[in-house]
Every structure is written in structure tokens, then in C-alpha cells.
C-alpha atoms as one frame of an Amber mdcrd trajectory, in Angstrom:
protein
 -24.194   6.106  -1.964 -21.226   4.561  -0.229 -20.348   0.924   0.162 -17.886
  -0.607   2.596 -16.119  -3.621   1.180 -13.852  -6.228   2.722 -12.504  -9.568
   1.633 -12.395 -12.549   3.971 -10.787 -15.902   3.407 -11.554 -19.483   4.224
  -9.998 -21.025   7.371  -6.283 -21.519   7.029  -5.762 -18.580   4.707  -3.679
 -15.556   5.626  -5.420 -12.247   5.108  -3.628  -9.333   3.475  -4.710  -5.878
   4.586  -4.593  -3.033   2.114  -4.339   0.517   3.394  -5.588   3.331   1.251
  -2.854   4.493  -1.078  -0.511   1.632  -0.182   0.001  -1.680  -1.874   0.364
  -4.908   0.044   3.068  -7.513  -0.450   3.491 -11.200   0.144   6.348 -13.600
  -0.253   6.554 -17.222  -1.213   6.311 -19.241  -4.372   3.002 -19.048  -6.207
   1.582 -16.126  -4.214   0.816 -12.619  -5.332  -0.564  -9.710  -3.357  -3.512
  -7.726  -4.578  -5.606  -5.058  -2.857  -7.426  -6.381   0.231  -6.657 -10.045
  -0.132  -4.174 -12.706  -1.035  -4.780 -15.519  -3.443  -2.628 -18.559  -3.911
  -2.447 -20.753  -6.968  -0.936 -24.214  -7.134  -0.548 -25.507 -10.672  -3.160
 -23.052 -11.858  -5.713 -24.062  -9.213  -6.960 -21.805  -6.473  -6.477 -23.678
  -3.199  -9.587 -22.289  -1.493 -12.508 -20.025  -2.400 -12.585 -16.347  -1.531
 -15.768 -14.715  -0.315 -16.715 -11.125  -1.082 -18.303  -9.357   1.870 -20.079
  -6.079   1.370 -22.060  -4.100   3.901 -25.620  -3.459   2.680 -26.469   0.178
   1.956 -29.121   0.195   4.680 -26.817  -1.451   7.231 -29.069  -4.485   7.690
 -27.918  -8.093   7.226 -28.748  -9.895   4.009 -31.351 -12.333   5.293 -34.970
 -12.890   4.439 -36.822 -14.068   1.371 -34.846 -12.063  -1.154 -32.695  -9.037
  -1.727 -32.180  -6.410  -4.381 -28.519  -6.492  -5.373 -26.548  -4.082  -7.503
 -23.356  -5.009  -9.341 -21.178  -2.098 -10.444 -18.654  -3.523 -12.901 -15.781
  -1.277 -14.018 -14.362  -3.029 -17.054 -11.833  -1.942 -19.616 -14.578  -0.809
 -22.013 -17.593   0.096 -19.912 -18.914   0.886 -16.476 -21.845  -1.502 -16.192
 -24.544  -1.290 -13.517 -26.841  -4.288 -13.165 -29.642  -4.527 -10.598 -31.232
  -7.897  -9.792 -33.746  -9.307  -7.367 -32.314 -12.520  -5.992 -32.481 -15.136
  -3.279 -30.389 -18.194  -2.471 -31.293 -21.147  -4.687 -33.179 -18.959  -7.160
 -32.551 -17.443 -10.577 -31.438 -13.770 -10.308 -34.114 -11.608 -11.939 -32.733
  -8.574 -13.834 -34.466  -5.329 -12.865 -32.183  -2.708 -14.419 -29.230  -2.788
 -16.797 -27.270   0.286 -17.824 -23.753   0.961 -19.031 -21.490   3.837 -19.966
 -18.629   3.477 -22.444 -15.326   4.638 -20.933 -12.618   2.727 -22.870 -10.065
   3.065 -20.086  -7.386   1.337 -22.171  -7.346   4.371 -24.461  -6.435   6.605
 -21.518  -3.244   4.724 -20.700  -0.070   6.744 -21.252   3.308   5.324 -22.281
   3.983   4.446 -18.637   0.719   2.459 -18.343  -0.866   5.070 -16.097  -4.504
   6.118 -16.527  -4.604   9.819 -17.358  -6.471  12.492 -15.397  -8.993  12.644
 -18.215  -9.574   8.905 -17.932  -9.968   9.114 -14.154 -12.505  11.932 -14.562
 -14.481   9.931 -17.114 -14.422   6.871 -14.859 -15.503   8.868 -11.806 -18.430
  10.402 -13.706 -19.588   6.960 -14.845 -19.288   5.466 -11.344 -21.253   8.387
  -9.893 -24.022   7.845 -12.438 -24.098   4.132 -11.606 -24.291   4.837  -7.871
 -27.256   7.135  -8.472 -28.991   4.289 -10.318 -28.358   2.024  -7.326 -30.022
   4.548  -5.050 -32.928   5.161  -7.410 -33.641   1.433  -7.734 -33.420   0.933
  -3.947 -30.558  -1.566  -3.944 -30.063  -3.108  -0.528 -26.498  -3.975  -1.382
 -24.001  -3.078  -4.104 -20.905  -4.964  -5.182 -18.544  -2.461  -6.807 -15.464
  -3.861  -8.488 -12.889  -3.184 -11.184 -11.041  -5.606 -13.432  -8.079  -5.549
 -15.805  -7.731  -1.890 -16.841  -7.634  -0.586 -13.270  -5.905  -3.682 -11.913
  -2.964  -3.399 -14.313  -2.597   0.385 -14.339   0.626   1.574 -12.696  -1.353
   4.212 -10.802  -4.133   1.852  -9.724  -4.176   3.066  -6.106  -4.362   6.701
  -7.215  -7.275   5.867  -9.514  -9.159   4.100  -6.715  -8.564   7.013  -4.327
  -9.694   9.591  -6.874 -12.897   7.689  -7.667 -13.682   7.318  -3.966 -13.026
  11.000  -3.276 -15.313  11.989  -6.145 -18.139   9.480  -5.684 -17.905   7.933
  -2.215 -17.606   4.504  -3.833 -14.525   2.426  -3.079 -13.986  -0.031  -5.904
 -12.664  -3.491  -5.098 -10.040  -4.724  -7.553 -10.562  -8.330  -8.594  -7.474
 -10.372  -9.353  -7.338 -12.093 -12.703  -7.743 -15.505 -11.081 -10.752 -14.316
  -9.048 -12.271 -12.969 -12.250 -11.715 -16.292 -13.985 -13.143 -18.278 -11.063
 -16.316 -16.243 -10.755 -16.941 -16.451 -14.501 -16.449 -20.210 -14.378 -18.932
 -20.481 -11.490 -21.540 -18.670 -13.595 -21.003 -21.015 -16.533 -21.212 -24.073
 -14.277 -24.478 -22.893 -12.731 -25.956 -22.078 -16.140 -25.226 -25.497 -17.641
 -25.536 -27.556 -14.453 -23.795 -30.697 -13.273 -25.009 -32.725 -16.243 -22.601
 -30.762 -18.444 -19.689 -32.695 -16.954 -16.210 -31.212 -17.251 -16.257 -27.659
 -18.624 -13.670 -25.496 -20.332 -14.604 -21.806 -20.506 -13.131 -18.895 -22.449
 -13.822 -15.227 -21.686 -12.413 -12.253 -23.623 -12.658  -8.871 -21.955 -11.256
  -5.531 -22.961  -8.090  -6.008 -20.924  -7.640  -9.736 -20.377  -8.463 -13.265
 -21.474  -9.585 -15.810 -18.888  -9.277 -19.561 -19.442 -10.707 -22.062 -16.955
 -11.413 -25.772 -16.838 -12.655 -28.401 -14.424 -15.501 -30.720 -13.380 -16.586
 -28.767 -10.294 -17.701 -25.231  -9.406 -14.141 -24.179  -8.664 -11.903 -24.720
 -11.709  -8.918 -27.060 -11.608  -7.052 -24.642 -13.863  -7.608 -20.886 -13.992
  -5.564 -18.440 -16.051  -5.838 -14.727 -16.732  -3.708 -13.421 -19.604  -3.162
  -9.835 -20.869  -4.890 -10.650 -24.137  -7.952  -8.428 -23.939  -9.433  -7.109
 -27.171  -9.070  -3.441 -26.217  -5.548  -3.836 -24.849  -4.275  -5.608 -27.975
  -5.950  -3.093 -30.276  -4.301  -0.245 -28.339  -0.876  -1.912 -28.319  -0.722
  -3.437 -31.797  -2.914  -1.608 -34.303  -2.158   1.917 -35.483  -4.304   2.031
 -38.616  -7.933   1.425 -39.520  -8.327  -1.177 -40.866  -5.237  -2.789 -39.329
  -2.314  -3.620 -41.609  -1.947  -7.249 -42.639   1.608  -7.464 -41.274   0.430
  -6.200 -37.884  -2.361  -8.785 -37.827   0.129 -11.562 -38.579   2.532 -10.293
 -35.925  -0.267 -10.156 -33.369  -1.299 -13.709 -34.253   2.231 -14.912 -33.495
   2.257 -13.025 -30.185  -1.100 -14.474 -29.085  -0.007 -18.002 -29.996   3.151
 -17.631 -27.905   1.214 -16.298 -24.890  -1.289 -19.149 -25.074   1.158 -22.013
 -25.445   1.875 -22.773 -21.772  -1.643 -22.176 -20.321  -3.279 -24.158 -23.126
  -0.898 -27.070 -22.501  -1.897 -27.161 -18.828  -5.600 -27.046 -19.593  -5.315
 -29.770 -22.223  -3.490 -31.939 -19.689  -6.827 -32.289 -17.867  -8.246 -34.217
 -20.801 -10.964 -33.464 -23.308 -13.839 -31.498 -21.746 -17.442 -32.608 -21.965
 -18.492 -29.039 -22.746 -16.619 -26.121 -24.277 -18.288 -22.762 -23.675 -17.481
 -19.077 -23.944 -18.683 -15.995 -22.131 -18.326 -12.241 -22.797 -19.699  -9.727
 -25.266 -16.851 -10.435 -27.693 -17.866 -14.064 -28.138 -21.542 -13.130 -28.411
 -20.756 -10.632 -31.174 -18.634 -13.139 -33.070 -21.325 -15.814 -32.789 -23.912
 -13.376 -34.107 -21.699 -12.595 -37.099 -21.644 -16.303 -37.935 -25.438 -16.551
 -37.824 -26.270 -17.225 -34.173 -29.597 -16.021 -32.802 -29.889 -12.277 -32.044
 -30.200 -10.904 -28.523 -33.945 -10.519 -29.062 -34.258 -14.322 -29.047 -33.513
 -14.284 -25.324 -30.751 -15.806 -23.194 -31.985 -19.396 -23.495 -31.636 -19.571
 -27.272 -28.711 -21.865 -28.048 -25.816 -20.045 -29.684 -22.695 -21.721 -31.021
 -19.501 -20.310 -32.499 -17.548 -22.655 -34.765 -13.860 -22.394 -35.578 -14.589
 -22.507 -39.300 -17.162 -19.732 -39.062 -14.809 -17.645 -36.950 -12.022 -17.883
 -39.536 -14.414 -16.635 -42.204 -15.468 -13.721 -39.995 -11.853 -12.694 -39.400
 -11.119 -12.656 -43.121 -14.149 -10.418 -43.627 -13.984  -7.912 -40.769 -10.205
  -7.450 -40.785 -10.523  -5.617 -44.121 -13.217  -3.225 -42.858 -12.910   0.049
 -40.986 -14.300   0.335 -37.474 -17.169   2.518 -38.713 -18.098  -0.067 -41.344
 -17.923  -2.885 -38.811 -20.288  -0.931 -36.549 -22.929  -1.233 -39.289 -22.904
  -5.019 -39.072 -25.734  -6.613 -37.137 -24.539  -7.704 -33.730 -21.537  -5.382
 -33.407 -21.963  -2.443 -31.063 -20.414   0.881 -32.043 -18.398   1.098 -28.814
 -16.686  -2.238 -29.552 -16.343  -2.198 -33.329 -12.828  -0.774 -33.080 -11.565
  -3.799 -31.101 -13.511  -6.729 -32.536 -10.708  -7.744 -34.934  -8.264  -8.237
 -32.066 -10.976 -10.015 -30.096 -11.634 -12.363 -33.003  -7.932 -13.161 -33.301
  -7.788 -14.047 -29.594 -10.921 -16.194 -29.879  -9.579 -18.086 -32.892  -6.144
 -18.624 -31.351  -7.639 -19.769 -28.016  -9.942 -22.291 -29.646  -7.110 -23.574
 -31.813  -4.700 -23.844 -28.856  -7.279 -25.819 -26.864  -8.295 -28.000 -29.806
 -11.892 -26.742 -29.852 -13.914 -26.885 -33.056 -16.845 -25.028 -31.468 -17.958
 -23.333 -28.258 -21.419 -22.761 -26.834 -22.156 -19.178 -25.865 -23.074 -18.881
 -22.194 -25.220 -15.829 -21.317 -23.965 -15.695 -17.721 -20.489 -14.430 -16.867
 -18.574 -12.525 -14.177 -21.394 -10.410 -12.743 -23.697 -13.398 -12.371 -20.886
 -15.380 -10.781 -20.364 -12.713  -8.135 -24.097 -12.563  -7.407 -24.331 -16.343
  -7.089 -21.329 -16.533  -4.775 -22.763 -13.753  -2.663 -26.043 -15.596  -2.245
 -24.242 -18.865  -1.492 -22.261 -17.181   1.250 -25.328 -15.914   3.047 -27.157
 -19.205   2.624 -24.238 -20.905   4.352 -24.011 -18.327   7.124 -27.545 -18.770
   8.386 -27.623 -22.482   7.559 -30.963 -22.362   5.768 -30.684 -19.881   2.917
 -31.779 -16.317   2.575
């Protein structure tokens, strides 16, 4: 399977081309270049939406009653392949969900380059995911990578190697794009009646904070405070030493100070919510409904419950934590760092509790994709 991907911008935006093996560059205050597109932030707000364009596998346009979409998500912990049947204005229906643990953060060397072993493991996982896309007859696949690949010093080399091995060219999402798409998913899940939303999302490589009353957040931040990254950088024992935990707490607080101040300047939100597997695990540890209860079961994580969880799990080894209900074995090693980020984020934003939203980045990308095609033909797809 191969997928051709481009990024296009709204009218008035400059487009940044990215040649294979070369990085692009922009100049000007508040702008940063990333592969295949430019984004611009003013006071934490993205000035205009970006639209992901991807050529369908069969070469036909994405019109009609519905479409089978694949989302290949290369995160810091896993390569996740989700297949949905979807149409504009409708609820995406999951048809297949598979993932392979890769833990790319663990393959970073002292120069922040992903090792050959890590690239090989990533390529194998992407190839397996592409075979699933073919087997499930996806009409279109969105293949993207987030923090681990985005921040690696050899990011271009990694992308080239994966493409050479699998035929799949991964699109690298910027941190702000990642935050925006996750916020869109939360907004669609809770609807307009939720009012102003603040959303928190903890991945393996980064933390995203967003807030606003619309579908595009007024403030969007992506910080290098992912659970896997912090575990890799700060903990060298299992369980982690108390002094290292305290030092990490101080570091997280310092990193959150400025973004949290900007978000709080917007006023108290009507709804505080959180996405990501880390928050779902932490909520489960405090007594929230299990996954078997379905996505519509209300789940809430309180600050008080979270503090109790941290005191408990920080004294356990990763293997012991993996025995707890709700913690997966491939994430048990990083859940302490994730819990520290969650607690610090809620404290910095003045949140006593957050609702757990079942939709996140992948759903946001699917929804934006459907919106784009509905707008293009003027009547929906």
C-alpha cells in the first residue's frame, strides 16, 4: 500500500514545500517550519485551520454515501491502526483496531536520534499496519507521526527509511496541529452545549493543552512533557527514587507556568476534559468504569483521587503496576511520570476534576477529513 499525502492551507496562507531528505525553513516572529506545511500561532492561537489532503488508495475521490478510512498513528509508544466507516455528519463506526508497541523514546541515543534498531522496529510495525489497511479494503489512509518522530534529530532519515521499507510516507504533525485536532474531537464529543472547554492530553512524547469556546481553540500548546519522554529522561531506577520524583515535579511545574497562565487568562471553562490512554488509566485506578462499560459511560478523574494514586503507584515496580486493573503492560513503566504530569497540569489550571473524553487525535483527524469533503462538494459526502 502506498499513500500520497499533501498539506494545503486556507486562503492567505503561505505554503511550505518539503523535499524528501530536506527540511524547510521560514522566518518571522511566531512562525515555525515543519515538514510539508507552515503553521502560525498568535498568542497561542492558530490563525487559520489546516486541511489534510490524502489521495485515496483506489485513486477515486472521496464522495458518495460513506467511505472506509484508515488512520495509521505512529506515536511515541505504539503504532496504532484504526479502520472506520464514516460519512460527513455521522458518527465514525470502528471496524478494526490494532496496535503494536514500539516505544520509540527508548531508542533515542544521547544525541536524540532514533537508532537503526528503532527504525527497523517502526518500519516493521508500519508495514503490518499497511497490510491491515489493504486487508480491510480501506479507501483512504491517513498516515502520520507525532512527538517521537517529530522531535528526533534524524526525523527526515527516519521518514525516508520507513518509506523505502514500506512504501508509506508518514506525515509529521506539528504539536499545535496535534493539539487542535484533539480539541476538535473533544468539542464534537461533548457538543456546543458544553460551552467553553479546556482539554488536556498526555502522550508518550508530549503534553497538549487547549482551551476555547469554538471548534478551533483560542489557546493551543504542545509541551515536551510526555510520559515516556520524562520516564526516559528522569528515572533510572524501578521504582523511581523519591528525590528524582520531587525533582521531576519541580521541572514539570516550571514548564507549565507560562502556558497555564495564558489558558487561565481566558477565564474559567464550562467543561474541563482530558483525552489519552494515560488519563483513562489514571481514572480507572481511581474507580472509573472499565473499558467494557463502553465509551459513553461517564468517567471522571479527581485531583484528590489522583494524588492518592501517585502515592500508591510511585512505590511499585513497573511489573507490579502492570498487575493493576486498567494499566496495560506496555505503559506500566511510564504511568508514574504520566500521573505526575496529570496532577501538575490540573493543579496549574486550577482543575479539581476532569471528564474523560473517549475521542482524541485520531477521531479529530477523521472528523476534519470528512468536514473538508463535505465543504468541497457543498452537500456532504
